[in-house]
C-alpha positions as CSV (number, residue, x, y, z in Angstrom):
1,X,13.6,-2.6,5.1
2,X,12.7,-5.8,6.8
3,X,13.7,-9.0,4.8
4,X,12.3,-7.6,1.5
5,X,12.4,-10.3,-1.2
6,X,11.9,-9.7,-5.0
7,X,8.4,-11.2,-4.8
8,X,7.5,-9.3,-1.6
9,X,4.1,-7.6,-2.1
10,X,5.5,-4.5,-0.5
11,X,7.9,-3.9,-3.5
12,X,5.0,-3.2,-5.9
13,X,3.2,-1.2,-3.2
14,X,6.2,1.1,-2.6
15,X,6.7,1.6,-6.3
16,X,3.0,2.4,-6.7
17,X,3.0,4.8,-3.7
18,X,6.0,6.5,-5.3
19,X,4.2,6.9,-8.6
20,X,1.0,8.3,-6.9
21,X,3.0,10.7,-4.8
22,X,4.9,12.0,-7.9
23,X,1.6,12.5,-9.7
24,X,0.1,14.3,-6.7
25,X,3.2,16.6,-6.5
26,X,2.9,17.3,-10.2
27,X,-0.7,18.3,-9.8
28,X,-0.3,20.3,-6.6
29,X,3.0,21.1,-4.9
30,X,5.9,19.3,-3.2
31,X,5.4,21.2,0.0
32,X,1.6,20.6,0.1
33,X,2.0,16.9,-0.4
34,X,4.8,16.6,2.1
35,X,2.6,18.4,4.6
36,X,-0.3,15.9,3.8
37,X,2.1,13.0,4.4
38,X,3.8,14.5,7.5
39,X,7.3,14.5,6.1
40,X,9.8,17.0,4.9
41,X,9.7,18.3,1.3
42,X,13.3,17.1,0.8
43,X,12.4,13.7,2.1
44,X,9.5,13.5,-0.3
45,X,11.6,14.6,-3.2
46,X,14.2,11.9,-2.4
47,X,11.5,9.3,-2.1
48,X,10.0,10.2,-5.4
49,X,13.5,10.1,-7.0
50,X,13.8,6.5,-5.7
51,X,15.5,6.4,-2.3
52,X,14.2,3.9,0.2
53,X,12.5,5.6,3.1
54,X,13.1,4.7,6.7
55,X,10.4,2.5,8.3
56,X,8.5,5.3,10.1
57,X,8.5,7.4,6.9
58,X,7.3,4.5,4.8
59,X,4.4,4.0,7.3
60,X,3.4,7.6,6.9
61,X,3.6,7.3,3.1
62,X,1.4,4.2,3.1
63,X,-1.1,5.7,5.5
64,X,-1.3,8.8,3.3
65,X,-1.7,6.7,0.2
66,X,-4.5,4.7,1.8
67,X,-6.3,7.9,2.9
68,X,-5.7,9.5,-0.6
69,X,-6.8,6.4,-2.5
70,X,-9.9,6.0,-0.3
71,X,-10.9,9.6,-1.2
72,X,-10.9,8.8,-4.9
73,X,-14.1,7.8,-6.5
74,X,-14.3,4.4,-8.2
75,X,-13.3,0.8,-7.6
76,X,-10.5,-0.4,-5.4
77,X,-7.6,-1.3,-7.7
78,X,-5.1,-4.1,-6.9
79,X,-2.4,-1.7,-5.9
80,X,-4.8,0.1,-3.6
81,X,-5.6,-3.2,-1.8
82,X,-1.8,-4.0,-1.7
83,X,-1.1,-0.7,0.0
84,X,-4.0,-1.0,2.5
85,X,-3.0,-4.6,3.4
86,X,0.6,-3.5,3.7
87,X,-0.4,-0.8,6.2
88,X,-2.1,-3.5,8.4
89,X,0.7,-6.0,8.5
90,X,3.9,-3.9,8.0
91,X,5.3,-4.5,11.5
92,X,5.3,-8.2,11.2
93,X,8.2,-10.4,10.1
94,X,7.9,-12.4,6.9
95,X,6.0,-15.5,7.9
96,X,3.6,-13.9,10.4
97,X,3.0,-11.1,7.9
98,X,2.0,-13.6,5.2
99,X,-0.3,-15.5,7.6
100,X,-2.0,-12.3,8.9
101,X,-2.4,-11.0,5.3
102,X,-4.0,-14.3,4.3
103,X,-6.4,-14.2,7.3
104,X,-7.5,-10.7,6.3
105,X,-8.0,-11.8,2.7
106,X,-10.0,-14.9,3.9
107,X,-12.3,-12.6,5.9
108,X,-12.7,-10.2,3.0
109,X,-13.5,-13.1,0.6
110,X,-16.0,-14.5,3.1
111,X,-17.7,-11.1,3.3
112,X,-18.2,-11.0,-0.4
113,X,-19.4,-14.6,-0.5
114,X,-21.9,-14.0,2.3
115,X,-23.2,-10.8,0.6
116,X,-23.7,-12.5,-2.7
117,X,-21.4,-10.0,-4.4
118,X,-18.7,-11.3,-6.7
119,X,-15.2,-11.1,-5.2
120,X,-13.0,-8.4,-6.8
121,X,-10.1,-9.7,-8.9
122,X,-7.6,-8.2,-6.4
123,X,-8.6,-10.7,-3.7
124,X,-7.1,-13.6,-5.8
125,X,-4.2,-11.4,-6.9
126,X,-3.2,-10.6,-3.3
127,X,-3.6,-14.2,-2.3
128,X,-1.1,-15.1,-5.0
129,X,1.3,-12.2,-4.0
130,X,1.2,-13.3,-0.4
131,X,1.8,-16.9,-1.3
132,X,-1.7,-18.3,-0.8
């Protein structure tokens, strides 16, 4: 994985995606979830057990997670926002990734301010994670 550092926001995201995938498999089936993601059942089993996926597989996992999380009712949680932002900036190297993430977060924060709605806590949390 590209220059992953211990404080890299993607670390928590991968861990969270792994937990959500494991829970989904426990509630449905390994083959069904693998089919939803677009990967092999063995690859999904290995990911759930802790192996690091290749970049294209990780992209599919994050995209599945964002679609899966979006389908759930309720508020956007911090890890949901981390995963969504990771999907948007994953191809960038470290410094451009952080700048792009901060630009997206600035736009989201501005949208909340202009609408008169309180910013969710995850906006500040992601700014901290991405070094803002």
